[in-house]
N, CA, C, O and the ligand as a Tripos MOL2 file, in Angstrom:
@<TRIPOS>MOLECULE
protein
  289   287    73     0     0
PROTEIN
NO_CHARGES

@<TRIPOS>ATOM
      1 N          67.0720  106.0030  100.9630 N.3       1 MET1
      2 CA         67.1030  105.2560  102.2060 C.3       1 MET1
      3 C          67.1800  106.2530  103.3730 C.2       1 MET1
      4 O          67.8050  107.3080  103.2580 O.2       1 MET1
      5 N          66.5520  105.9110  104.4720 N.am      2 ILE2
      6 CA         66.6250  106.7360  105.6740 C.3       2 ILE2
      7 C          68.0000  106.5380  106.3190 C.2       2 ILE2
      8 O          68.4330  105.4070  106.5360 O.2       2 ILE2
      9 N          68.6770  107.6450  106.6240 N.am      3 GLU3
     10 CA         69.9970  107.5900  107.2620 C.3       3 GLU3
     11 C          69.9730  108.2920  108.6030 C.2       3 GLU3
     12 O          69.2340  109.2530  108.8150 O.2       3 GLU3
     13 N          70.7990  107.7890  109.4970 N.am      4 GLY4
     14 CA         71.0870  108.4600  110.7400 C.3       4 GLY4
     15 C          72.5610  108.8020  110.7760 C.2       4 GLY4
     16 O          73.3170  108.4430  109.8740 O.2       4 GLY4
     17 N          72.9700  109.5120  111.8450 N.am      5 CYS5
     18 CA         74.3660  109.9200  111.9540 C.3       5 CYS5
     19 C          74.6950  110.1430  113.4230 C.2       5 CYS5
     20 O          73.8930  110.7210  114.1570 O.2       5 CYS5
     21 N          75.8590  109.6950  113.8560 N.am      6 LEU6
     22 CA         76.2540  109.8910  115.2440 C.3       6 LEU6
     23 C          76.4710  111.3660  115.5720 C.2       6 LEU6
     24 O          76.4290  111.7470  116.7420 O.2       6 LEU6
     25 N          76.7020  112.1990  114.5620 N.am      7 SER7
     26 CA         76.8670  113.6420  114.7860 C.3       7 SER7
     27 C          75.5310  114.3110  115.0850 C.2       7 SER7
     28 O          75.4910  115.3760  115.7020 O.2       7 SER7
     29 N          74.4330  113.6840  114.6470 N.am      8 LEU8
     30 CA         73.0790  114.2200  114.8760 C.3       8 LEU8
     31 C          72.2060  113.0630  115.3650 C.2       8 LEU8
     32 O          71.3630  112.5690  114.6160 O.2       8 LEU8
     33 N          72.3990  112.6280  116.6140 N.am      9 PRO9
     34 CA         71.7900  111.3720  117.0700 C.3       9 PRO9
     35 C          70.2630  111.3400  117.0550 C.2       9 PRO9
     36 O          69.6890  110.2510  117.0340 O.2       9 PRO9
     37 N          69.5940  112.4640  117.0660 N.am     10 GLU10
     38 CA         68.1270  112.4740  117.0920 C.3      10 GLU10
     39 C          67.5090  112.6690  115.7060 C.2      10 GLU10
     40 O          66.2880  112.7670  115.5840 O.2      10 GLU10
     41 N          68.3360  112.7260  114.6700 N.am     11 VAL11
     42 CA         67.8450  113.0750  113.3340 C.3      11 VAL11
     43 C          67.9900  111.8900  112.3890 C.2      11 VAL11
     44 O          69.0100  111.2010  112.3740 O.2      11 VAL11
     45 N          66.9390  111.6720  111.5990 N.am     12 GLN12
     46 CA         66.9860  110.7080  110.5120 C.3      12 GLN12
     47 C          66.4360  111.4010  109.2710 C.2      12 GLN12
     48 O          65.4120  112.0810  109.3350 O.2      12 GLN12
     49 N          67.1180  111.2270  108.1440 N.am     13 VAL13
     50 CA         66.7360  111.9140  106.9100 C.3      13 VAL13
     51 C          66.7790  110.9320  105.7430 C.2      13 VAL13
     52 O          67.6690  110.0840  105.6630 O.2      13 VAL13
     53 N          65.8150  111.0560  104.8470 N.am     14 ASN14
     54 CA         65.8320  110.2560  103.6270 C.3      14 ASN14
     55 C          66.8670  110.8630  102.6790 C.2      14 ASN14
     56 O          66.7000  111.9880  102.2070 O.2      14 ASN14
     57 N          67.9390  110.1100  102.4030 N.am     15 VAL15
     58 CA         69.0430  110.6120  101.5660 C.3      15 VAL15
     59 C          69.1690  109.7340  100.3290 C.2      15 VAL15
     60 O          69.3230  108.5170  100.4350 O.2      15 VAL15
     61 N          69.1030  110.3600   99.1520 N.am     16 GLN16
     62 CA         69.2820  109.6300   97.9010 C.3      16 GLN16
     63 C          70.7750  109.5920   97.5620 C.2      16 GLN16
     64 O          71.4320  110.6320   97.5130 O.2      16 GLN16
     65 N          71.3090  108.3800   97.3260 N.am     17 ARG17
     66 CA         72.7360  108.2250   97.0110 C.3      17 ARG17
     67 C          72.9070  107.2080   95.9010 C.2      17 ARG17
     68 O          72.0030  106.4260   95.6080 O.2      17 ARG17
     69 N          74.0810  107.2310   95.2900 N.am     18 SER18
     70 CA         74.4110  106.2380   94.2710 C.3      18 SER18
     71 C          74.5600  104.8670   94.9160 C.2      18 SER18
     72 O          75.0730  104.7570   96.0300 O.2      18 SER18
     73 N          74.1120  103.8170   94.2210 N.am     19 ASP19
     74 CA         74.2000  102.4640   94.7570 C.3      19 ASP19
     75 C          75.5430  101.8190   94.4480 C.2      19 ASP19
     76 O          75.8720  100.7780   95.0180 O.2      19 ASP19
     77 N          76.3300  102.4260   93.5490 N.am     20 ARG20
     78 CA         77.5980  101.8330   93.1300 C.3      20 ARG20
     79 C          78.6470  102.9310   93.0300 C.2      20 ARG20
     80 O          78.3870  103.9920   92.4630 O.2      20 ARG20
     81 N          79.8440  102.6770   93.5850 N.am     21 LEU21
     82 CA         80.9460  103.6340   93.5380 C.3      21 LEU21
     83 C          82.2040  102.9740   93.0120 C.2      21 LEU21
     84 O          82.4320  101.7830   93.2230 O.2      21 LEU21
     85 N          83.0120  103.7530   92.3290 N.am     22 TYR22
     86 CA         84.3600  103.3300   91.9750 C.3      22 TYR22
     87 C          85.2990  104.2620   92.7430 C.2      22 TYR22
     88 O          85.3110  105.4680   92.4940 O.2      22 TYR22
     89 N          86.0910  103.7080   93.6820 N.am     23 VAL23
     90 CA         86.8720  104.5030   94.6220 C.3      23 VAL23
     91 C          88.3610  104.4090   94.2880 C.2      23 VAL23
     92 O          88.8900  103.3210   94.0610 O.2      23 VAL23
     93 N          89.0230  105.5570   94.2620 N.am     24 LYS24
     94 CA         90.4770  105.6170   94.1750 C.3      24 LYS24
     95 C          90.9560  106.2470   95.4810 C.2      24 LYS24
     96 O          90.4790  107.3120   95.8720 O.2      24 LYS24
     97 N          91.9100  105.5780   96.1630 N.am     25 SER25
     98 CA         92.3590  106.0830   97.4560 C.3      25 SER25
     99 C          93.7900  105.6010   97.7240 C.2      25 SER25
    100 O          94.3960  104.9220   96.8950 O.2      25 SER25
    101 N          94.3060  105.9610   98.8790 N.am     26 TYR26
    102 CA         95.6110  105.5100   99.3360 C.3      26 TYR26
    103 C          95.4510  104.8390  100.6880 C.2      26 TYR26
    104 O          94.6590  105.2920  101.5140 O.2      26 TYR26
    105 N          96.1980  103.7580  100.9270 N.am     27 ASP27
    106 CA         96.1390  103.1200  102.2320 C.3      27 ASP27
    107 C          97.1150  103.8280  103.1870 C.2      27 ASP27
    108 O          97.7750  104.7920  102.7980 O.2      27 ASP27
    109 N          97.2020  103.3500  104.4250 N.am     28 VAL28
    110 CA         98.0200  104.0230  105.4330 C.3      28 VAL28
    111 C          99.5140  104.0090  105.1020 C.2      28 VAL28
    112 O         100.2830  104.7810  105.6750 O.2      28 VAL28
    113 N          99.9240  103.1350  104.1810 N.am     29 LYS29
    114 CA        101.3280  103.0880  103.7640 C.3      29 LYS29
    115 C         101.5620  103.8570  102.4640 C.2      29 LYS29
    116 O         102.6490  103.7960  101.8900 O.2      29 LYS29
    117 N         100.5380  104.5800  102.0030 N.am     30 GLY30
    118 CA        100.6730  105.4110  100.8130 C.3      30 GLY30
    119 C         100.5450  104.6640   99.4940 C.2      30 GLY30
    120 O         100.8520  105.2070   98.4330 O.2      30 GLY30
    121 N         100.0900  103.4170   99.5620 N.am     31 ARG31
    122 CA         99.8960  102.6370   98.3420 C.3      31 ARG31
    123 C          98.5500  102.9730   97.7100 C.2      31 ARG31
    124 O          97.5270  103.0380   98.3920 O.2      31 ARG31
    125 N          98.5660  103.1860   96.3990 N.am     32 LYS32
    126 CA         97.3450  103.5330   95.6890 C.3      32 LYS32
    127 C          96.4010  102.3390   95.6380 C.2      32 LYS32
    128 O          96.8300  101.2220   95.3490 O.2      32 LYS32
    129 N          95.1150  102.5660   95.9170 N.am     33 LYS33
    130 CA         94.0900  101.5210   95.8900 C.3      33 LYS33
    131 C          92.9490  101.9620   94.9740 C.2      33 LYS33
    132 O          92.6090  103.1430   94.9040 O.2      33 LYS33
    133 N          92.3790  101.0090   94.2920 N.am     34 GLN34
    134 CA         91.1920  101.2520   93.4760 C.3      34 GLN34
    135 C          90.2470  100.0900   93.6920 C.2      34 GLN34
    136 O          90.6570   98.9320   93.6180 O.2      34 GLN34
    137 N          89.0030  100.3850   93.9550 N.am     35 PHE35
    138 CA         88.0330   99.3130   94.1660 C.3      35 PHE35
    139 C          86.6160   99.8300   93.9380 C.2      35 PHE35
    140 O          86.3680  101.0350   93.8950 O.2      35 PHE35
    141 N          85.7040   98.8840   93.7940 N.am     36 GLU36
    142 CA         84.3040   99.2080   93.5730 C.3      36 GLU36
    143 C          83.5070   98.8370   94.8190 C.2      36 GLU36
    144 O          83.7720   97.8140   95.4500 O.2      36 GLU36
    145 N          82.5440   99.6580   95.1640 N.am     37 LEU37
    146 CA         81.6700   99.3930   96.2990 C.3      37 LEU37
    147 C          80.2230   99.4560   95.8350 C.2      37 LEU37
    148 O          79.8760  100.2410   94.9520 O.2      37 LEU37
    149 N          79.3860   98.6230   96.4350 N.am     38 THR38
    150 CA         77.9520   98.6630   96.1540 C.3      38 THR38
    151 C          77.1760   98.6110   97.4620 C.2      38 THR38
    152 O          77.7300   98.2990   98.5160 O.2      38 THR38
    153 N          75.8930   98.9190   97.3790 N.am     39 GLY39
    154 CA         74.9890   98.7610   98.5120 C.3      39 GLY39
    155 C          75.3640   99.6000   99.7200 C.2      39 GLY39
    156 O          75.7000  100.7780   99.5990 O.2      39 GLY39
    157 N          75.3000   98.9700  100.8910 N.am     40 LEU40
    158 CA         75.5220   99.6900  102.1420 C.3      40 LEU40
    159 C          76.9080  100.3140  102.2260 C.2      40 LEU40
    160 O          77.0510  101.4350  102.7160 O.2      40 LEU40
    161 N          77.9460   99.5950  101.7490 N.am     41 TRP41
    162 CA         79.3040  100.1460  101.8110 C.3      41 TRP41
    163 C          79.4400  101.3780  100.9290 C.2      41 TRP41
    164 O          80.1450  102.3220  101.2860 O.2      41 TRP41
    165 N          78.7800  101.3760   99.7910 N.am     42 ALA42
    166 CA         78.7820  102.5670   98.9260 C.3      42 ALA42
    167 C          78.1240  103.7380   99.6490 C.2      42 ALA42
    168 O          78.5950  104.8730   99.5680 O.2      42 ALA42
    169 N          77.0450  103.4550  100.3490 N.am     43 ARG43
    170 CA         76.3470  104.5050  101.1070 C.3      43 ARG43
    171 C          77.2300  105.0360  102.2350 C.2      43 ARG43
    172 O          77.3010  106.2460  102.4460 O.2      43 ARG43
    173 N          77.9020  104.1390  102.9630 N.am     44 VAL44
    174 CA         78.7580  104.5530  104.0800 C.3      44 VAL44
    175 C          79.8860  105.4670  103.5940 C.2      44 VAL44
    176 O          80.1560  106.4950  104.2160 O.2      44 VAL44
    177 N          80.5380  105.1080  102.5020 N.am     45 VAL45
    178 CA         81.6370  105.9260  101.9800 C.3      45 VAL45
    179 C          81.1300  107.3040  101.5410 C.2      45 VAL45
    180 O          81.8000  108.3100  101.7720 O.2      45 VAL45
    181 N          79.9660  107.3550  100.9160 N.am     46 GLN46
    182 CA         79.4020  108.6560  100.5170 C.3      46 GLN46
    183 C          79.0560  109.5000  101.7430 C.2      46 GLN46
    184 O          79.2900  110.7090  101.7550 O.2      46 GLN46
    185 N          78.5000  108.8610  102.7700 N.am     47 HIS47
    186 CA         78.1710  109.5660  104.0110 C.3      47 HIS47
    187 C          79.4320  110.1490  104.6470 C.2      47 HIS47
    188 O          79.4610  111.3200  105.0220 O.2      47 HIS47
    189 N          80.4740  109.3220  104.7650 N.am     48 GLU48
    190 CA         81.7120  109.7880  105.4120 C.3      48 GLU48
    191 C          82.4440  110.8210  104.5500 C.2      48 GLU48
    192 O          83.0610  111.7410  105.0880 O.2      48 GLU48
    193 N          82.3850  110.6850  103.2340 N.am     49 THR49
    194 CA         82.9810  111.6870  102.3460 C.3      49 THR49
    195 C          82.2540  113.0180  102.4900 C.2      49 THR49
    196 O          82.8740  114.0800  102.4450 O.2      49 THR49
    197 N          80.9300  112.9550  102.6640 N.am     50 ASP50
    198 CA         80.1730  114.1860  102.9370 C.3      50 ASP50
    199 C          80.7420  114.8840  104.1750 C.2      50 ASP50
    200 O          80.9390  116.0990  104.1720 O.2      50 ASP50
    201 N          81.0060  114.1070  105.2370 N.am     51 HIS51
    202 CA         81.5620  114.7150  106.4590 C.3      51 HIS51
    203 C          82.8800  115.4370  106.1680 C.2      51 HIS51
    204 O          83.1060  116.5390  106.6660 O.2      51 HIS51
    205 N          83.7420  114.8240  105.3690 N.am     52 LEU52
    206 CA         85.0180  115.4660  105.0200 C.3      52 LEU52
    207 C          84.8010  116.7700  104.2670 C.2      52 LEU52
    208 O          85.6310  117.6780  104.3240 O.2      52 LEU52
    209 N          83.6640  116.8560  103.5540 N.am     53 ASP53
    210 CA         83.3240  118.0750  102.8150 C.3      53 ASP53
    211 C          82.4710  119.0340  103.6460 C.2      53 ASP53
    212 O          82.0060  120.0530  103.1350 O.2      53 ASP53
    213 N          82.2630  118.7070  104.9350 N.am     54 GLY54
    214 CA         81.4840  119.5810  105.8150 C.3      54 GLY54
    215 C          79.9850  119.4760  105.6270 C.2      54 GLY54
    216 O          79.2460  120.3920  105.9860 O.2      54 GLY54
    217 N          79.5290  118.3640  105.0660 N.am     55 ILE55
    218 CA         78.0980  118.1640  104.7960 C.3      55 ILE55
    219 C          77.5320  117.1630  105.7970 C.2      55 ILE55
    220 O          78.1180  116.1030  106.0200 O.2      55 ILE55
    221 N          76.3900  117.5010  106.4000 N.am     56 LEU56
    222 CA         75.6840  116.6000  107.3160 C.3      56 LEU56
    223 C          74.4120  116.1010  106.6400 C.2      56 LEU56
    224 O          73.9780  116.6610  105.6330 O.2      56 LEU56
    225 N          73.8130  115.0400  107.1980 N.am     57 ILE57
    226 CA         72.6030  114.4860  106.5730 C.3      57 ILE57
    227 C          71.4940  115.5220  106.4770 C.2      57 ILE57
    228 O          70.6930  115.4790  105.5430 O.2      57 ILE57
    229 N          71.4310  116.4600  107.4300 N.am     58 CYS58
    230 CA         70.3870  117.4850  107.3830 C.3      58 CYS58
    231 C          70.5550  118.3830  106.1540 C.2      58 CYS58
    232 O          69.5890  119.0000  105.7040 O.2      58 CYS58
    233 N          71.7630  118.4590  105.6140 N.am     59 ASP59
    234 CA         71.9850  119.2650  104.4100 C.3      59 ASP59
    235 C          71.3750  118.6170  103.1700 C.2      59 ASP59
    236 O          71.2510  119.2660  102.1310 O.2      59 ASP59
    237 N          70.9950  117.3480  103.2680 N.am     60 HIS60
    238 CA         70.3530  116.6560  102.1410 C.3      60 HIS60
    239 C          68.8530  116.8500  102.1350 C.2      60 HIS60
    240 O          68.1770  116.4080  101.2060 O.2      60 HIS60
    241 N          68.3190  117.5000  103.1510 N.am     61 SER61
    242 CA         66.8870  117.6880  103.2570 C.3      61 SER61
    243 C          66.5150  119.1330  102.9390 C.2      61 SER61
    244 O          67.0760  120.0700  103.5070 O.2      61 SER61
    245 N          65.5570  119.3020  102.0180 N.am     62 GLU62
    246 CA         65.0870  120.6560  101.7120 C.3      62 GLU62
    247 C          64.1380  121.1490  102.7960 C.2      62 GLU62
    248 O          64.0360  122.3500  103.0470 O.2      62 GLU62
    249 N          63.4520  120.2210  103.4290 N.am     63 ASN63
    250 CA         62.5100  120.5900  104.4740 C.3      63 ASN63
    251 C          62.7360  119.7110  105.6950 C.2      63 ASN63
    252 O          62.0740  118.6900  105.8800 O.2      63 ASN63
    253 N          63.6880  120.1320  106.5240 N.am     64 MET64
    254 CA         64.0910  119.3650  107.7110 C.3      64 MET64
    255 C          62.9010  119.0320  108.6060 C.2      64 MET64
    256 O          62.8260  117.9320  109.1550 O.2      64 MET64
    257 N          61.9730  119.9730  108.7570 N.am     65 GLN65
    258 CA         60.8470  119.7520  109.6740 C.3      65 GLN65
    259 C          59.9750  118.5950  109.2090 C.2      65 GLN65
    260 O          59.4230  117.8660  110.0330 O.2      65 GLN65
    261 N          59.8440  118.4150  107.8760 N.am     66 MET66
    262 CA         58.9730  117.3710  107.3560 C.3      66 MET66
    263 C          59.6480  116.0050  107.3960 C.2      66 MET66
    264 O          58.9710  114.9930  107.5830 O.2      66 MET66
    265 N          60.9570  115.9550  107.2240 N.am     67 GLU67
    266 CA         61.6360  114.6760  107.0750 C.3      67 GLU67
    267 C          62.3250  114.1960  108.3490 C.2      67 GLU67
    268 O          62.7800  113.0530  108.4120 O.2      67 GLU67
    269 N          62.4050  115.0420  109.3470 N.am     68 THR68
    270 CA         63.0780  114.6580  110.5760 C.3      68 THR68
    271 C          62.1670  113.7910  111.4320 C.2      68 THR68
    272 O          60.9990  114.1170  111.6420 O.2      68 THR68
    273 N          62.7000  112.7080  111.9120 N.am     69 ALA69
    274 CA         61.9380  111.8530  112.8180 C.3      69 ALA69
    275 C          62.7570  111.6600  114.0850 C.2      69 ALA69
    276 O          63.9420  111.3300  114.0190 O.2      69 ALA69
    277 N          62.1460  111.8570  115.2080 N.am     70 LEU70
    278 CA         62.8450  111.6330  116.4640 C.3      70 LEU70
    279 C          62.7840  110.1550  116.8010 C.2      70 LEU70
    280 O          61.7440  109.5140  116.6470 O.2      70 LEU70
    281 N          63.8910  109.6260  117.2570 N.am     71 LYS71
    282 CA         63.9190  108.2310  117.6600 C.3      71 LYS71
    283 C          63.0430  108.0650  118.8950 C.2      71 LYS71
    284 O          63.1820  108.7830  119.8850 O.2      71 LYS71
    285 N          62.1420  107.1000  118.8040 N.am     72 ASP72
    286 CA         61.1910  106.7990  119.8960 C.3      72 ASP72
    287 C          60.4430  108.0390  120.2560 C.2      72 ASP72
    288 O          59.5950  108.0110  121.1480 O.2      72 ASP72
    289 ZN         77.6560  110.8980  109.9850 Zn       73 ZN73
@<TRIPOS>BOND
     1     1     2 1
     2     2     3 1
     3     3     4 2
     4     3     5 am
     5     5     6 1
     6     6     7 1
     7     7     8 2
     8     7     9 am
     9     9    10 1
    10    10    11 1
    11    11    12 2
    12    11    13 am
    13    13    14 1
    14    14    15 1
    15    15    16 2
    16    15    17 am
    17    17    18 1
    18    18    19 1
    19    19    20 2
    20    19    21 am
    21    21    22 1
    22    22    23 1
    23    23    24 2
    24    23    25 am
    25    25    26 1
    26    26    27 1
    27    27    28 2
    28    27    29 am
    29    29    30 1
    30    30    31 1
    31    31    32 2
    32    31    33 am
    33    33    34 1
    34    34    35 1
    35    35    36 2
    36    35    37 am
    37    37    38 1
    38    38    39 1
    39    39    40 2
    40    39    41 am
    41    41    42 1
    42    42    43 1
    43    43    44 2
    44    43    45 am
    45    45    46 1
    46    46    47 1
    47    47    48 2
    48    47    49 am
    49    49    50 1
    50    50    51 1
    51    51    52 2
    52    51    53 am
    53    53    54 1
    54    54    55 1
    55    55    56 2
    56    55    57 am
    57    57    58 1
    58    58    59 1
    59    59    60 2
    60    59    61 am
    61    61    62 1
    62    62    63 1
    63    63    64 2
    64    63    65 am
    65    65    66 1
    66    66    67 1
    67    67    68 2
    68    67    69 am
    69    69    70 1
    70    70    71 1
    71    71    72 2
    72    71    73 am
    73    73    74 1
    74    74    75 1
    75    75    76 2
    76    75    77 am
    77    77    78 1
    78    78    79 1
    79    79    80 2
    80    79    81 am
    81    81    82 1
    82    82    83 1
    83    83    84 2
    84    83    85 am
    85    85    86 1
    86    86    87 1
    87    87    88 2
    88    87    89 am
    89    89    90 1
    90    90    91 1
    91    91    92 2
    92    91    93 am
    93    93    94 1
    94    94    95 1
    95    95    96 2
    96    95    97 am
    97    97    98 1
    98    98    99 1
    99    99   100 2
   100    99   101 am
   101   101   102 1
   102   102   103 1
   103   103   104 2
   104   103   105 am
   105   105   106 1
   106   106   107 1
   107   107   108 2
   108   107   109 am
   109   109   110 1
   110   110   111 1
   111   111   112 2
   112   111   113 am
   113   113   114 1
   114   114   115 1
   115   115   116 2
   116   115   117 am
   117   117   118 1
   118   118   119 1
   119   119   120 2
   120   119   121 am
   121   121   122 1
   122   122   123 1
   123   123   124 2
   124   123   125 am
   125   125   126 1
   126   126   127 1
   127   127   128 2
   128   127   129 am
   129   129   130 1
   130   130   131 1
   131   131   132 2
   132   131   133 am
   133   133   134 1
   134   134   135 1
   135   135   136 2
   136   135   137 am
   137   137   138 1
   138   138   139 1
   139   139   140 2
   140   139   141 am
   141   141   142 1
   142   142   143 1
   143   143   144 2
   144   143   145 am
   145   145   146 1
   146   146   147 1
   147   147   148 2
   148   147   149 am
   149   149   150 1
   150   150   151 1
   151   151   152 2
   152   151   153 am
   153   153   154 1
   154   154   155 1
   155   155   156 2
   156   155   157 am
   157   157   158 1
   158   158   159 1
   159   159   160 2
   160   159   161 am
   161   161   162 1
   162   162   163 1
   163   163   164 2
   164   163   165 am
   165   165   166 1
   166   166   167 1
   167   167   168 2
   168   167   169 am
   169   169   170 1
   170   170   171 1
   171   171   172 2
   172   171   173 am
   173   173   174 1
   174   174   175 1
   175   175   176 2
   176   175   177 am
   177   177   178 1
   178   178   179 1
   179   179   180 2
   180   179   181 am
   181   181   182 1
   182   182   183 1
   183   183   184 2
   184   183   185 am
   185   185   186 1
   186   186   187 1
   187   187   188 2
   188   187   189 am
   189   189   190 1
   190   190   191 1
   191   191   192 2
   192   191   193 am
   193   193   194 1
   194   194   195 1
   195   195   196 2
   196   195   197 am
   197   197   198 1
   198   198   199 1
   199   199   200 2
   200   199   201 am
   201   201   202 1
   202   202   203 1
   203   203   204 2
   204   203   205 am
   205   205   206 1
   206   206   207 1
   207   207   208 2
   208   207   209 am
   209   209   210 1
   210   210   211 1
   211   211   212 2
   212   211   213 am
   213   213   214 1
   214   214   215 1
   215   215   216 2
   216   215   217 am
   217   217   218 1
   218   218   219 1
   219   219   220 2
   220   219   221 am
   221   221   222 1
   222   222   223 1
   223   223   224 2
   224   223   225 am
   225   225   226 1
   226   226   227 1
   227   227   228 2
   228   227   229 am
   229   229   230 1
   230   230   231 1
   231   231   232 2
   232   231   233 am
   233   233   234 1
   234   234   235 1
   235   235   236 2
   236   235   237 am
   237   237   238 1
   238   238   239 1
   239   239   240 2
   240   239   241 am
   241   241   242 1
   242   242   243 1
   243   243   244 2
   244   243   245 am
   245   245   246 1
   246   246   247 1
   247   247   248 2
   248   247   249 am
   249   249   250 1
   250   250   251 1
   251   251   252 2
   252   251   253 am
   253   253   254 1
   254   254   255 1
   255   255   256 2
   256   255   257 am
   257   257   258 1
   258   258   259 1
   259   259   260 2
   260   259   261 am
   261   261   262 1
   262   262   263 1
   263   263   264 2
   264   263   265 am
   265   265   266 1
   266   266   267 1
   267   267   268 2
   268   267   269 am
   269   269   270 1
   270   270   271 1
   271   271   272 2
   272   271   273 am
   273   273   274 1
   274   274   275 1
   275   275   276 2
   276   275   277 am
   277   277   278 1
   278   278   279 1
   279   279   280 2
   280   279   281 am
   281   281   282 1
   282   282   283 1
   283   283   284 2
   284   283   285 am
   285   285   286 1
   286   286   287 1
   287   287   288 2
@<TRIPOS>SUBSTRUCTURE
     1 MET1         2 RESIDUE 1 A MET
     2 ILE2         6 RESIDUE 1 A ILE
     3 GLU3        10 RESIDUE 1 A GLU
     4 GLY4        14 RESIDUE 1 A GLY
     5 CYS5        18 RESIDUE 1 A CYS
     6 LEU6        22 RESIDUE 1 A LEU
     7 SER7        26 RESIDUE 1 A SER
     8 LEU8        30 RESIDUE 1 A LEU
     9 PRO9        34 RESIDUE 1 A PRO
    10 GLU10       38 RESIDUE 1 A GLU
    11 VAL11       42 RESIDUE 1 A VAL
    12 GLN12       46 RESIDUE 1 A GLN
    13 VAL13       50 RESIDUE 1 A VAL
    14 ASN14       54 RESIDUE 1 A ASN
    15 VAL15       58 RESIDUE 1 A VAL
    16 GLN16       62 RESIDUE 1 A GLN
    17 ARG17       66 RESIDUE 1 A ARG
    18 SER18       70 RESIDUE 1 A SER
    19 ASP19       74 RESIDUE 1 A ASP
    20 ARG20       78 RESIDUE 1 A ARG
    21 LEU21       82 RESIDUE 1 A LEU
    22 TYR22       86 RESIDUE 1 A TYR
    23 VAL23       90 RESIDUE 1 A VAL
    24 LYS24       94 RESIDUE 1 A LYS
    25 SER25       98 RESIDUE 1 A SER
    26 TYR26      102 RESIDUE 1 A TYR
    27 ASP27      106 RESIDUE 1 A ASP
    28 VAL28      110 RESIDUE 1 A VAL
    29 LYS29      114 RESIDUE 1 A LYS
    30 GLY30      118 RESIDUE 1 A GLY
    31 ARG31      122 RESIDUE 1 A ARG
    32 LYS32      126 RESIDUE 1 A LYS
    33 LYS33      130 RESIDUE 1 A LYS
    34 GLN34      134 RESIDUE 1 A GLN
    35 PHE35      138 RESIDUE 1 A PHE
    36 GLU36      142 RESIDUE 1 A GLU
    37 LEU37      146 RESIDUE 1 A LEU
    38 THR38      150 RESIDUE 1 A THR
    39 GLY39      154 RESIDUE 1 A GLY
    40 LEU40      158 RESIDUE 1 A LEU
    41 TRP41      162 RESIDUE 1 A TRP
    42 ALA42      166 RESIDUE 1 A ALA
    43 ARG43      170 RESIDUE 1 A ARG
    44 VAL44      174 RESIDUE 1 A VAL
    45 VAL45      178 RESIDUE 1 A VAL
    46 GLN46      182 RESIDUE 1 A GLN
    47 HIS47      186 RESIDUE 1 A HIS
    48 GLU48      190 RESIDUE 1 A GLU
    49 THR49      194 RESIDUE 1 A THR
    50 ASP50      198 RESIDUE 1 A ASP
    51 HIS51      202 RESIDUE 1 A HIS
    52 LEU52      206 RESIDUE 1 A LEU
    53 ASP53      210 RESIDUE 1 A ASP
    54 GLY54      214 RESIDUE 1 A GLY
    55 ILE55      218 RESIDUE 1 A ILE
    56 LEU56      222 RESIDUE 1 A LEU
    57 ILE57      226 RESIDUE 1 A ILE
    58 CYS58      230 RESIDUE 1 A CYS
    59 ASP59      234 RESIDUE 1 A ASP
    60 HIS60      238 RESIDUE 1 A HIS
    61 SER61      242 RESIDUE 1 A SER
    62 GLU62      246 RESIDUE 1 A GLU
    63 ASN63      250 RESIDUE 1 A ASN
    64 MET64      254 RESIDUE 1 A MET
    65 GLN65      258 RESIDUE 1 A GLN
    66 MET66      262 RESIDUE 1 A MET
    67 GLU67      266 RESIDUE 1 A GLU
    68 THR68      270 RESIDUE 1 A THR
    69 ALA69      274 RESIDUE 1 A ALA
    70 LEU70      278 RESIDUE 1 A LEU
    71 LYS71      282 RESIDUE 1 A LYS
    72 ASP72      286 RESIDUE 1 A ASP
    73 ZN73       289 GROUP 0 **** ****
């Protein structure tokens, strides 16, 4: 799916991601949570987790010049 990012507002990249996730996390009160995500929410969590790991959408492209599209 083509993704954009507020960190790179002029860039869109085709990013391949898993369609289904099983997430283990903690809420703001420190309670352990486990849940499954699919579709767009699975994509959003993978995108944001990439940010925590210092990865941007451009890092998913082997050839940025070919896959980058400027908005309008
Ligand atoms: Zn982003």
